[in-house]
Steps between C-alpha positions, in 0.01 A plus 500: 500500500353248741202297378234571765240300305682176584436555873198409707349783700233503769154650454433826683172687546490849649182681603512878518229505770743323734799711394741627761746779426819531704748786531815290525600519135799649326368854506346663808254707295329187357288221642534151353255212454653161431313297237669170583663466159854469634408203720289332230777542239780393736668841476511522119248786484380763746174695486345737747275802505659828606309806607619839618452587865261784560688826554847365408704615204713262297870570540644207305789510259517364147581131506465184295366150555707216356237229451359270235143629548353820636140617474395854580143621506389836627153553641542868578786740448544861595661771289842440655507127415765417248660176396738395229466141388768344281453150364817304435500174307 
């Protein structure tokens, strides 16, 4: 595994009051807000806020993310929200 602690990253500060969501993400039923992490970490990590579009239904398929770090936090979830998280060492 790559030692990310040996690298120098830039500082990033994101203010939610100035947040801008865009609809040009991977899934048309979500809106995405870039947090600037990818640029600050020179592509080693990615972080953004995702929210469901009003009136749209998720139609995604099961998939996996092959990455060294992934953080998921849920602010609100409806009864149909389901997610399986598997941690591999």
